[in-house]
N, C-alpha and C positions, 0 to 999 in steps of 0.2 A: 504494500500500500504506500502511495506517495505521502510525503509530509505536506499537509495542507496549510498554506499561509494566507491569512486574511489581511488585506490592506484597507485601512480606513484613515480618515483625515480629521483628527480632533482639533486641528488648528486652521490651516489654510489649504486651499485646493491645489491639486495638480491637474494636468490636462489629459485627455484621452491619448494624445501623442506620447506624453511621458509614459503612460501605462503600457502602450504598445512597444516602446523601446525597451522597457524593463522586461516585458513578457518575452521579447526576442532573446534577450540575454539568458532568461531563465530556461530556455530550451536546452542550454548547455548542461543543465542540471536535471536530468530526467526523474530524479527522486523527489523533486519539488513540484508542487502545484500551487500557482498563485491565483487568488480570488480577489480582484479589486472590487470593493464595495462601490455601488454607484454614487454614494455620497462623496467619494473622493473628488468628483467633478462638479459638485454643487457650489454655488456661489451666492453669498448674501453679505453685501458690504465687504468687510475685510476677510470674512470667514468662509469656510467650506460648508456653507449652509448655516441655518439657525443653530442656536445652542441646543435646542431640542433635537434637531436632526443629527447633529454631531454626537450627542449623547446616545441617541438611539442606535446609530451605526456602530459606535464603539461597543455597546452592550450586546448587539447582535453577534458581533465577531467574538467578543469575550466569552459569551455564554453558549456558543455553538459547540457541542461535544465533538463535532467532526473536524474542528479546526485545531491545529497543533501549535500555531504561533500567530501572533498579531504583530504586523509590521506597520508602523505609523508612516504615512505617505510623505509628510512634510512638517517642518516646524513653522516658524513665523510668530504667531501669537494666537491664543484662543483656548488651549487645553485647560488652563486654570479656571475657565468659566464653566467647565463641565465635570472636572475631576472629583469634586466633593460630592456631587450627586451620583457619580458613577460607582464609587467604592461600595456603598451598602447594597447596590443592586447586582453585584457580581455573584454568580452561582459557584458551586463547588467545582465545576468543570474548569473554571478559570485557573485553578491551582496548578494544573499541569502544563500550562502554556508558557512559551517564551514571548517576551514583549520587547520589541526592538525599535530603537530610534534615538534621537538626540535633540539638542537645542530645546525648543518649547515642549517637546515630548517628555522632557525631564520631569515636568510636573506629574505626569502619569507614572513614569518609572519610579520616581521617589515615593509616591503614595503607595504603589504596589509593593515596593520594597519594604516600606514601613509595616504594611499589613501582612507581609510574607506571603504574597499571592503570586505564585508562579516564579518565573526567572527573568527579571528585567535585564536588558542588555543595551549598553551604549553602542550604537552601530550606525553606519551609513543608511540613508533612506532612499526610497525610489526617486525623490526629487533631485538627488545628487546626480542623476543621469544628465542633468543640464550643465554641470560643471565641465570645465576643461579637464580631461582625464576622468570624467565621471563614470565611465563604464567600469573602470577598475574599482571604484568605490562600491558600486552596486554589486559587482561580482564578489567583492569581499564579503558582503553580508550573505549573498546567495550561497557562497562556498561554505561559510560558517554554518548556515542552516542545513547544508548537506553533509556536515560532519568534518569539515576541514578547518583546523585551528590555526592555519598559517597567518590569518589576518589579525590575530590577537595583538594588543598593545605590548611592545617588547619588554617593558619594564615590569610587567606583571610577575609576581613571585609568590612566595608562600603566604603572604598576608592578603586577606580579602581587600578588594578595591571597588570603588565606584567612580563614575565620571559624569560631570555635569557642565553645562554652560554656566558661567559664573553668575550672570543675571538671573537665570532660572533658580539656581541654588540660593541666591540671596533672597529671592521672593519666597522660597519655601521656608527659609529660616524663621522660626517663631510661630509657624502655623501648625495646625493639627495634621498636616500632610508630611511634615519633615521627618525623615527616618533617623533613627539613632545610628551614628557613624563611628562611635568609639572603637578604637582598635583597628580601624580600616584606613587604607590609603585613599585619599580624596584627590582626584584629578579634575582640574578645571580648565576651561578654554573660553574665549570670548571673541566677538566680532562686532565691528562698527560702533565701538564706544571710545570716546575721548579718554586719554590717560588719566585725567582727573576723575572721571567716572569709574574707571577700573580701580583706582585707589579707593574711592568711596565704597565700591562693592566689596573689596577686600576688608576694609574697616568693619563692615557689617558681618560678612561671612565668617571671618576668623573668630569673631566674638561668640559664634555658635558652634565652633568645632573643637571644643575642649576634649582632650582624650583621644583624638585621632592618631593613627600611627604616623601620619605625615601628609604633606601636601605636595603634589606634582603639578607643574605648570605646563599646560598645553599651549597651543598657538593662540596668540591674540592678534587678530588680523584686521585689515581694512580700518586702521585707527584714523579717525578724522584729524585733520590738522587744526590745532587750536590757535587762538589769536596770540599766544605766547607759549614758548616751550615749557613743558611741565617740569623738566629737570631731572626726572628719574625714568629709567626704562622699566619695562614690565617686570622683569626679574627682580629688579631692585624694589619695586612696589611689593611684590609677593614676599620677598625676604623680610622687608620691614615689618609687615603685619604678622608674619609667622613668628618673628622674633618677639614682637610685642605680646603674643599670646602663647609663647613657649611651644609652638608647633614645629616639629622638624620639617625643614624644607628639603625635599628629596631630589630636586632637579627637574628635568623636562619630562613631559608626557607626549606621546605621539598621537595627539587628538586635536581636532580643530574643525572649523567650518571650511573644509577643503576636501579635495579628492583623496588625500593621504590619511584621512581620519581612520584610526584603528578601532578595534572592537574591545570593549571592556565589559565582561559579564559581571554584574553586581554581586559582591559578597562571595565570590568563588576564588579559591586559590588556583593560580594558573596551571599548576601541575595536573589538576583534575581535568581541566578543559583540554589540555594537550595530550591526554592519554589516547 
């Protein structure tokens, strides 16, 4: 039996052309069957349909006993508007699923991880097919779903790890969706934020990460130019706030909003994934 993967869009939409290009790549992995929910192509303002439609599509995919994994089509913004309503409506069949995505999908990954529902995974999404080199990113997730661990983030070791977009993690902090991360390696990445905003995010995030095993810094890309130089690069910012809160700074992580974004299974020692 093939591994059935449902794709839904809790945030913003993709296009039928995006889906067709991903389906074409998926033919290289005969053990996988992709099911794009029609909601992926809906549009209402900024979002992939109304809050009610996005919630309904997520729950259909999550609670379908024939589905083995749920792959989020795209980030952007919107998952936080549905995640709190979604969690109490998940059935027991959701426990056996993998949940894959990154960026805005981190709201769902974090909430699922907090509730110990299934296996959240930071991984490239179907929309990455649009990037330069995006076919490699999409293949990375498809190969992982087919049992190939070559796309795992290379620093993963014996300690469990998680990976988040920095803004998403900052917004989770202090809410009832925030998972406990003590003893784990936390990887963060960011895109399209001024350096002063990155500094502000680290100020907030590190105050909520007491007891973690350490922080790794992914790529911070597409940084807008400010009206004056900030005076500190991204690594200096991360090191400053880690020192302030006695968090070990562990160096780089190979994650980011780009085609080289690697896979991080939440809370799993890498040795088990590489078996």
